[in-house]
N, C-alpha and C positions, 0 to 999 in steps of 0.2 A: 150190584147193589146201585140204585138210582140215586144220584146226584142231588144233597138236599140242600147245603149251604156251601157258596160257592167266594172266596176272594179272587180277584182277579186284576192284578196289578194294582194294590191297593195302598194309595201313601197316605196318610194322617197326621193330623198336624194339631199344636195347641197353640193359637196365636202363630205367631211366625217360627215356633219351632216345629221340623221335621222330624215326628216321631217312628214312623213307619215309610218304607222303602220298595215299593214295589212289591208288597205281598201275595203272594199265590198258594191258595189252600183251600181245599176240599172236605167237606163233610157229608158223607152219605149219609144216606135212609137204615135206623137203626144200630149206630155207629156212636162205639164213643172215641173221641181222637183226645189226646192229651195236647195241651201247647206247654213245651217245654223253655227253661231257659234262666239265665241268673236275674236277680231282682234291678229293673230299668231296662230290659232290653225292648219293653213295647209290647208285652204278652196282651196287658189289660188293657192299653191302648187297642189292641185287637178286636178284644169283645166290645169293648163301648165303640168302637166303627160300626162294627155290626149292629150296634143296639142304636144307634141313630145320635151317640153320646158326644159324639168329635165329630169335627172336620175330616172328610175322607173324600180323597180324588180315586178315580178308577172305578172298577166294578164289583159290589157286593148283591151276591144274587140269592133269594132264598125258593126254593120250586122254579128255579130259573126263571125267576121276575127281579127285576133289579128294585133293589130297598135304598139304594146310596140315596141320602140326600130326603130320606124319609124320617118323619116326628120319632120319638122311639113309642111314643100309643100306637103309632100306626103299625110299627114292626109289631109289636105284642101282637094287636090284634091278628096278623097273621098266622101267629102261629107260634112264635119266639118266645121263652122266659129267658129270665136275666137274675142271675143271683151274685151280687156284687161282694166286693171284698171286703167290705166293711159293715156288713150282718144290719143292715138297714132295717130294724122294727118301727112301730108305732108304739114307742114308750108307755104313753098313757094306757092304751087300749089293752085288752086283757091277749092273752093268747089264741083263743077262738074269735077273739074280733080281729085280731090281725090275721088268721086263717080265711076266714068270712071275705076278709075284704080282697083276697087275691082272687077272688072267683070274678072272669071277666067273660064276657060275650066274645065268639071265636066268628072269623067272617073266614070265609071259603073251605078250605077241606076240612071235615071233622076231624078231632084228635084220634087216634087210636087207642088211648086210654081216658077214660073218663074218671076221675077222681074227687072224692066225697072227705068229708071230715072223717068217718069215721076209717079212712085208707090212711089218714095221717096220724090218726092216734093208736093204728096198727102198726104203723112205720115207727112210730117213736111213740111209746107208751108213756114214756114220762109225763109228753107234751099233755096226754088227757088228764094227768094229774095236776098240769098244771095250768087248765083250759081257763079257770077264771082269776088268774093270777097277772097282775100287770105286765107286760113285755120289757120294760124297763127295768125291773129289778131279776130278772133271769141270768143266769151266768151267761159265760162265751160260748161256750158250750150248747147249752138250751138256745141262744139267741140263733143260733148257725141252723139247728135243727129245723126253729121257726122259720128263718127265710127259706131253706129247700123246702121245706113242705107248702107255706105260703105261695111261693113260684108254680108249682104242684097245681095247685087249687083252680090255676088260669087253665089247667088241660093243655099244654104247651105240647108240638109234634118237637119241640127240640131245644134246650136250655143252655145258656152259656154260664158256666160256673166258675168263679173266681176265688182261687184260693181258698176252698173249702175247709180246710183242715188247719189253718194257720192258729198256733196259738191252742191248740183243742189236746185237752189231755188225750194220751193212747185210745184209752175205751171209748171215747165219742169219735177218733180218728176211724176206728175199726166199725161203726156204727155207719158213718158217712161212706167209709168205703162197700158197706152191704148197700147202703143207698145207692149208691152210684151203679152197681150191678143189678138190683132191682131194677132201675130206669132201664138199663139195657136188655134184660129180659124182658121188658114192654114195650120195647122197639122204638123207644125213644131216643133222639139224638143226641149227643153233648158234645161242646167244646168246653174241654176242662183245662183251666191253668192249674199247675199246682206243683209246689215246690217239691213237695216227698214223694222221690223216686217210686218208692215201695208200692205209693196207694196207683199213682198214676201206671207203673207195668201192670199192676196188678189186674185193671178195670179196662184197658184201653186193647183196642183191634191196632191204632195208629198212632205215630205220635209224629210230632215235628218239631224240632228245636228251632228257637230265634235267638239270632245273636245280631246286636247290632241294628234294630227294626228289620230285618231282613230273614229268611229262612233258611235256615243252614243244614238241614238235612230234614230227611221225609221220609218214612220206613215204619217197620213192626216192632215194638218194644225188643224184641229179641236180634233185631239187626242192631238196634241202638245199643242194645249192650253190650253188644261184640267189637263194634269199634269204640276201642278205648281211649285212641287219641283224640275223636272228636268229644266223645265224653269229659278227657281232662280238659277240651281244649275250652268248650262252651257250657259244662255243666257244674263241676268242681267250685267251689266256695276257694 
């Protein structure tokens, strides 16, 4: 598999607060990689650094082109989608208007998958039922579905997804897992921050574990689960 997104000695900061310490990480074409760790270890910051939302040094490359220092919209135009933890929707707009706003022009290499409104409604039929409803009155699970689908409407080659199952009912968690597997089947690369190990282990080809702003493990889900000492030190609450 060819390299798609690469972190090379990445340090990130919030003002004078040093959060990431020399992170090295790779996501290949068509691969789902989960970034695991306890809350506060820097996982979300890594996604924000890749998306140009926090100050970073070192090198972040997409398709072997340096994107460090670019603005978020410039990174999005290169083919990276971002699903933030906060389920950001436009509350006064309808479900369908939110999805249409996700459409954007792409520069460079065409996306492997081209997504339409019908695709989104097939993914999550409940969104079709609610397509004329204001996004602000949707449940948390419905807003998460909408945010995931709106990101896909931009036809990205890669999606950065931050805690998509947090606070969701088990039925919706299962739907999100199916969504992630469908992305993998379509050849879309994903860098996933996920607290639920059951989901991360099911959908990921590789995992990284982060502790105190640094990568402390890289390997397959099977290799991680076989390392009881590491799991206890860095993952158990």
